[in-house]
Structures are given as structure tokens and as C-alpha cells.
Residue frames relative to the residue before (quaternion, step in Angstrom):
aa qw qx qy qz dx dy dz
M 1.0000 0.0000 0.0000 0.0000 0.00 0.00 0.00
S 0.5204 -0.6615 0.4572 0.2874 3.55 -1.04 0.82
Q 0.3573 -0.6979 0.5783 0.2252 3.53 -1.19 0.66
F 0.1783 0.7727 -0.5890 0.1554 3.56 -0.80 1.03
S 0.0700 0.7823 -0.6186 0.0210 3.56 -1.14 0.63
V 0.2063 -0.7313 0.6385 0.1223 3.52 -1.31 0.55
S 0.0327 -0.7774 0.6270 0.0388 3.56 -0.91 0.89
F 0.3222 -0.7566 0.5520 0.1383 3.54 -1.14 0.80
R 0.1872 0.7217 -0.6651 0.0425 3.50 -1.32 0.52
Q 0.3117 -0.7486 0.5545 0.1870 3.57 -1.25 0.29
H 0.0285 0.7636 -0.6451 0.0063 3.52 -1.28 0.56
N 0.8502 -0.0660 0.0007 0.5222 3.58 -0.73 1.11
G 0.7259 -0.4585 0.2462 0.4497 3.59 0.90 0.90
V 0.6077 0.5025 -0.3543 0.5027 3.56 1.30 0.28
D 0.3299 -0.7248 0.5695 0.2034 3.56 -0.98 0.88
I 0.1574 -0.7660 0.6179 0.0812 3.55 -0.91 0.96
L 0.1205 -0.7637 0.6318 0.0559 3.53 -0.83 1.06
E 0.1714 -0.7738 0.6040 0.0832 3.55 -0.69 1.10
L 0.1793 -0.7901 0.5818 0.0707 3.55 -0.66 1.16
R 0.0448 -0.7962 0.6034 -0.0037 3.55 -0.95 0.93
G 0.7966 0.3155 -0.2353 0.4587 3.53 -0.97 0.88
E 0.7118 -0.4434 0.3634 0.4058 3.51 -1.21 -0.72
L 0.1616 -0.7767 0.6062 0.0564 3.54 -0.69 1.19
D 0.2141 0.7757 -0.5555 0.2093 3.55 -0.32 1.28
A 0.7864 -0.3281 0.2194 0.4751 3.58 -1.27 -0.20
H 0.6737 0.4988 -0.2990 0.4560 3.60 1.08 -0.64
T 0.7745 0.3520 -0.1720 0.4967 3.59 1.11 -0.61
A 0.4462 0.7220 -0.4395 0.2940 3.61 1.25 -0.22
S 0.6022 0.5801 -0.3664 0.4082 3.61 1.04 -0.64
E 0.6051 0.5502 -0.3594 0.4495 3.61 1.10 -0.55
L 0.6590 0.4755 -0.3003 0.4994 3.58 1.03 -0.77
E 0.6073 0.5428 -0.3479 0.4643 3.61 1.02 -0.73
A 0.6498 0.5124 -0.3135 0.4657 3.58 0.96 -0.86
A 0.6252 0.5335 -0.3330 0.4621 3.60 1.04 -0.73
F 0.6688 0.4824 -0.2993 0.4801 3.60 0.92 -0.86
E 0.6300 0.5298 -0.3345 0.4588 3.59 0.97 -0.79
R 0.6349 0.5271 -0.3229 0.4635 3.58 0.98 -0.83
L 0.6551 0.5097 -0.3131 0.4615 3.59 0.89 -0.91
L 0.6789 0.4938 -0.2972 0.4549 3.58 0.85 -0.95
Q 0.6398 0.5280 -0.3256 0.4538 3.58 0.97 -0.81
E 0.7130 0.4214 -0.2377 0.5074 3.56 1.13 -0.69
G 0.5116 -0.6819 0.3966 0.3405 3.59 1.30 0.13
R 0.5130 0.6285 -0.4169 0.4100 3.56 1.20 0.48
C 0.0570 0.8475 -0.5193 0.0942 3.57 -0.51 1.15
R 0.5681 0.5207 -0.4140 0.4846 3.60 1.22 0.35
V 0.0730 0.8462 -0.5068 0.1473 3.54 -0.12 1.37
V 0.1233 -0.7343 0.6632 0.0757 3.50 -1.12 0.87
I 0.2205 -0.7533 0.6096 0.1111 3.54 -0.91 1.01
N 0.1716 -0.7761 0.6023 0.0742 3.57 -0.54 1.21
C 0.1611 -0.8354 0.5249 0.0246 3.55 -0.49 1.30
A 0.2876 0.8074 -0.4849 0.1739 3.60 1.25 0.21
E 0.7849 0.2972 -0.1485 0.5231 3.59 1.01 -0.80
L 0.4549 0.6641 -0.4618 0.3726 3.59 1.26 0.29
S 0.1843 -0.8324 0.5176 0.0726 3.58 -0.52 1.16
Y 0.7984 0.0474 0.0044 0.6002 3.59 1.20 -0.46
I 0.0148 0.7721 -0.6352 -0.0154 3.55 -1.18 0.62
S 0.2239 -0.7677 0.5887 0.1180 3.56 -0.95 0.92
S 0.7080 -0.4229 0.3320 0.4579 3.55 -1.30 -0.01
A 0.6007 0.5532 -0.3612 0.4501 3.60 1.09 -0.62
G 0.6483 0.5067 -0.3104 0.4761 3.58 1.02 -0.77
L 0.6481 0.5063 -0.3114 0.4761 3.56 0.97 -0.84
G 0.6240 0.5691 -0.3276 0.4236 3.55 1.05 -0.76
V 0.5827 0.5729 -0.3788 0.4345 3.59 1.10 -0.58
F 0.6598 0.4990 -0.3155 0.4648 3.59 0.92 -0.86
M 0.6494 0.5101 -0.3152 0.4677 3.58 0.99 -0.82
A 0.6493 0.5427 -0.3153 0.4296 3.58 1.03 -0.76
Y 0.7877 0.3520 -0.1677 0.4770 3.60 1.05 -0.69
V 0.5326 0.6709 -0.4169 0.3040 3.61 1.09 -0.44
E 0.6616 0.5081 -0.3305 0.4415 3.61 0.88 -0.79
E 0.6340 0.5176 -0.3284 0.4715 3.58 1.01 -0.79
M 0.6445 0.5113 -0.3200 0.4699 3.59 0.94 -0.86
R 0.6903 0.4772 -0.2835 0.4640 3.59 0.86 -0.93
S 0.6411 0.5254 -0.3366 0.4468 3.61 0.99 -0.72
R 0.6940 0.4332 -0.2615 0.5121 3.57 1.23 -0.43
G 0.6359 -0.5687 0.3191 0.4128 3.58 1.25 0.33
G 0.6295 0.5282 -0.3330 0.4624 3.57 1.25 0.20
D 0.1954 -0.7541 0.6073 0.1559 3.53 -1.25 -0.50
I 0.3323 -0.6690 0.6122 0.2591 3.51 -1.41 0.02
K 0.0176 -0.7828 0.6215 -0.0255 3.56 -0.82 1.05
F 0.2857 -0.7721 0.5526 0.1298 3.55 -1.15 0.64
C 0.0111 0.7925 -0.6098 -0.0033 3.56 -1.19 0.56
H 0.8257 0.2577 -0.2015 0.4596 3.52 -1.42 0.24
M 0.2745 0.7787 -0.5103 0.2405 3.55 0.96 0.91
S 0.4102 -0.6980 0.5278 0.2567 3.57 -0.84 0.97
P 0.6440 -0.5205 0.3730 0.4187 3.61 -1.15 0.43
K 0.6252 0.5526 -0.3341 0.4383 3.60 1.02 -0.79
I 0.6903 0.4472 -0.2734 0.4987 3.60 0.89 -0.92
Y 0.6317 0.5390 -0.3373 0.4435 3.59 0.95 -0.85
N 0.6296 0.5507 -0.3406 0.4294 3.61 0.94 -0.81
I 0.6372 0.5103 -0.3299 0.4741 3.59 1.03 -0.73
F 0.6449 0.5070 -0.3109 0.4800 3.58 0.96 -0.88
D 0.6731 0.5196 -0.2892 0.4396 3.56 0.91 -0.96
L 0.6321 0.5490 -0.3314 0.4350 3.60 0.94 -0.85
L 0.7450 0.3918 -0.2063 0.4989 3.57 1.08 -0.74
G 0.5620 -0.6505 0.3680 0.3543 3.59 1.26 0.22
F 0.3364 0.7798 -0.4777 0.2248 3.60 1.20 0.26
P 0.6054 0.5570 -0.3926 0.4111 3.67 0.97 -0.54
L 0.6135 0.5261 -0.3538 0.4709 3.62 1.21 -0.29
L 0.7208 0.4506 -0.2253 0.4761 3.57 1.19 -0.58
Y 0.7957 0.2246 -0.0718 0.5579 3.57 1.12 -0.72
D 0.4443 -0.6134 0.5673 0.3234 3.53 -1.30 0.41
I 0.0323 -0.7626 0.6460 -0.0129 3.56 -0.83 1.07
L 0.0346 -0.8431 0.5329 -0.0627 3.53 -0.36 1.31
P 0.6124 -0.5939 0.3754 0.3625 3.58 -1.11 0.60
T 0.8274 0.1512 -0.0504 0.5385 3.60 0.89 -0.89
E 0.6281 -0.5329 0.4222 0.3785 3.51 -1.31 0.41
T 0.6204 0.5554 -0.3358 0.4403 3.58 1.01 -0.82
E 0.6670 0.4888 -0.2981 0.4769 3.59 0.95 -0.86
A 0.6441 0.5227 -0.3253 0.4539 3.59 0.99 -0.80
I 0.6534 0.4967 -0.3097 0.4802 3.59 0.95 -0.85
A 0.6572 0.5212 -0.3053 0.4508 3.58 0.93 -0.91
R 0.5904 0.5893 -0.3670 0.4117 3.60 1.07 -0.65
F 0.5941 0.5488 -0.3714 0.4560 3.61 1.10 -0.56
S 0.6632 0.4988 -0.3041 0.4679 3.60 0.94 -0.83
S 0.6840 0.4817 -0.3037 0.4560 3.58 0.85 -0.89
H 0.6412 0.5066 -0.3307 0.4720 3.61 1.04 -0.65
A 0.6338 0.5246 -0.3371 0.4576 3.59 1.00 -0.73
Q 0.6645 0.4907 -0.3056 0.4736 3.58 0.96 -0.82
T 0.6319 0.5236 -0.3301 0.4665 3.60 1.01 -0.78
S 0.6718 0.5016 -0.3024 0.4535 3.59 0.90 -0.92
Q 0.6689 0.5041 -0.3070 0.4519 3.60 0.98 -0.79
S 0.7067 0.4642 -0.2748 0.4578 3.58 1.05 -0.70
E 0.5906 0.5859 -0.3727 0.4111 3.62 1.21 -0.23
């Protein structure tokens, strides 16, 4: 069985989910439960820290697709950071960089929420 864990923390009103291990069909339900918890608590501004993510399958990618529209409809989003080249290549092959903000650092990902809020208010 694959090893996987999700840990939660917050910074400036943004939830950071740190993914560790292998996100695949056997472990995707743990990430789904994390998203369900956030939605139930009305929290929809999420940064996914991929620094410790060693593998992701299509089932893992599907979890993000399943929740991004709900997060966005509530005024939030899902952003990614600290993605290894190996993980980024999988995202890139499927066109995810066109759908999601993928940033080098957690600080930049968190800041992107602020810059988007200011852009939306000024439009």
C-alpha cells in the first residue's frame, strides 16, 4: 500500500496542505477528505505544498479537478508550490499549468491570493 499523508496549517487566511508520499488511487480518498473538511468549514483558499510529494497518478490529479470549481465558485482557488520537476512534468503533460497557478514558493502562492483579490476589486 502506498504511503501518503496530508497535513494542514494556515497562513494569512490561506490553508496550506502539505502532501507527503504517493498520491494515487489508493490514497486519493485522504486528499478528498481534506478538501471536504475545508469546504464544510467554508475555507476555499488553498495552497498545495508539493515539496514532499514523490508521486502522483491520474487519480490524484482527478481530486484537484473534482474540487477546483467548487473552490472557485466560493471565491477561492487551489494553487500549487514547491513542485519537483518530476511532479511538474506530469502536471504539464496534462495541461494543468493552464488551469492552475503553479509557483516556486509557498510565499508566492499565498501572495497570489492577495494580488488576485486586489485585481478583482479594481475591475
